[in-house]
C-alpha angles and dihedrals in degrees: 000000000000134000134200125193125216122180108214140183135003093311095046092240115194110246116186135200108202118187141182129229085260090061093247111135151180125218113216124205106344094198101172144005108340104200092113091048093050092048090052093050091051094045094049094042092237121164111219108206103175144003114232120199120200088201141337108259115131095247088062099044107034093105097051096107102075101023092053090067090065096053114078093192091053129209127337126195134156114275090240090066100031093107090057090076094061099034120070092192093055095045088049095232090120087062092051097060097257114074113205135175134174141199115285120278118273092218129030110206130211133192113288098020114147118216117196119204117170104313093334124106115203119193120202114226111189107220108172123182103089088053130350092254101038113144142184121214119219107200126191136176117173107311094343121097140163141167125234101203104180111193095331097085130017131176102287093345145057137226119284117265101194096087123092110290093019123127124179095202092051091049092053089052088050091055088058087064088065097049096094095052114108115279089229093055111125113232122207110194134198092253134017133012128335121258140170134257090244094053091051094048089055103035111022109101090206096055110115112254 
């Protein structure tokens, strides 16, 4: 299992291409122009199967238009955020000076869903608080594993909860759902550098004690 980071859009949102030994891949959170992502996919002969969205805010979905054409299984997002794709007010793009909306999601996810792509198994962990449908994706292939945490968990921080649909208390409860993951597990967030579960348990001031 391999992962490649692209920082896209005005807010430098972390977009990831995650691919199996077979070359089958998911693209996670294409938050801005995706030309660089598409060139990489072509150059490396990767087969994107699906686009996974950790949540529906504009800075995580702005690049959906072109990259969606490459993914035969379409776009997947938690049902709690599915309306964000089609509603520029909910996804906040209308407040950012460039209102955007997209076709509805092809798949509405729920907590505990397992997505299989190539030899990868990707478990959906519903972690609301930043948005009602915010999710983390726990990906494994053989002995390899990682967590895509979106805007639930950052290195030494968490996603903001002062936007519509946010709730600090709910977010803290969501972090508890990550407590039993291995301390060594690598975490790839929606913004900023990667980290590990163990580092965040020890050093993140928001981690529930």
